N, C-alpha and C positions, 0 to 999 in steps of 0.2 A: 936803627934805621927799617929792619925788616918791618914793624910795626907801623910805621909811616908810610910806609910804598904799598902795601899789600892793602891797607885801609884806604889810602887814597883808590887805590884801584879799584876797590867793590867803590867807592863813594861815585867814583867817574863811570861807573855802569849802574848806577843806583841801583846796586846790588847788595840785597843780607850777605849773612854769614855764614845763613842756612843755605840759598842758593850758590854761593861759592863751594861748598860743601858739596852740595849734589854734584855739581860740576863738576869737583875732582875726584869723587869717590870719598869723599870722608866726612867726619860732621860738624857741626857746628861749633861745639864746644872744639874740637881741633883747630879750628878755622882762629875759633877765638887767643886761644894760646899761643898760636903761631902771629896772629896780630900783634899780640902784645910781647910774643918773645919770651914767652916762660917756656918752650920747647923745641926743639928743634925739628928743622921742617926737611922731611924726610926727599930724598932726590926726588922720585917719583913724584910726589906732591908740588915740589917744585915746579918741575920738567913741566906737569900738568896746568900750571897757573900761568907760567912764559905762554906757552902755545896757545891757553887758552882768550888771555890778556895781549897776545902777540906782542911783549917783550922781552928783553934778555934776563936770563939767571941772575945776571950783574945787577940788573936794576932792581929787580923783586931784594934782592941781599942788602942792597945798599952801598953796592960796591963801585956802581957807576951810574952816572946820571943820563946815558943816551938809553934810551929805550929801545931801540931797535936796532940792529945791525942790518946787515944790507938784505939779505934775504928776506927776516922780519918785513924790511922796508919796501922790498918787490909786493910781498902777499899784501899788504898796507895799499900801495899802491893798485893792484888788481880788485881788490874788493871795492875800493873807492872807485876807477874804472865799472864797474858792474853798480853800484849804485848813485851814481854822477848824476842820473835825470830825477832820481826821488830826492836828491840833496837841491838843484836848480828848486825841482817847486817848492822843495820848505822852506826855500830861502826868498820867495816871492809872497808866502803866505804871511797876516797881519801878524803882529806877537799878539794877541788873542788866539787866534787860530794855533800858531805854535805850540803855544800853552796846552790848547784845549789836544792837541795833535801828541805831544809827550804823556796828555795823563792817559790817552787812547792806548798807546805802545806800555805805557808800565804797567795798566789793568792787563791787557793780553799778556804781559809774561805776567803778572802774576795769576790768572789763569790757569799759564799751561804749565807752571810751577804745580800749582794746586792738582791740576788733572793728571799730575805724575809724568807730563810727557818731560822728562827728561832725554830722551834719545838725542832731539837738536843741539843737546850739547857733548853727546855723545860722537854726532855726529859731526862737531866741528872740531871737538880733538880728533876726529882719527883723521878728517880732514886736514890737519894741520900737518897730521904725522906723517900722511901721505906726501905731504909736497917738502919732506925731511929724507926724501927714501930718492 
């Protein structure tokens, strides 16, 4: 079950194993092994993934089909409130322009990773940690 959830989360975020590894401070090979369930997931990596993807650890482990607890849902709502204008504007685009924007976003994310700007991922994790305090 773990394999499917980690892979599912990466796919839903258009994220490679290497990118996830960078974000949670491990290697692409370790992510691959976690996806295939050929090694145990350390508590630290499990928590980092849960925080980054804003899901429960139980969801990642396949123990629950509920992605978010109440605090996770509150965080999601706060993030959505901040981006609501962008979502409305996106919804008004034609299908062709939506695809173009998705391509642009993917390329920007790739360029950011190539430039070694994983600082944003670290900041996201830090903000998630701060919100738990």
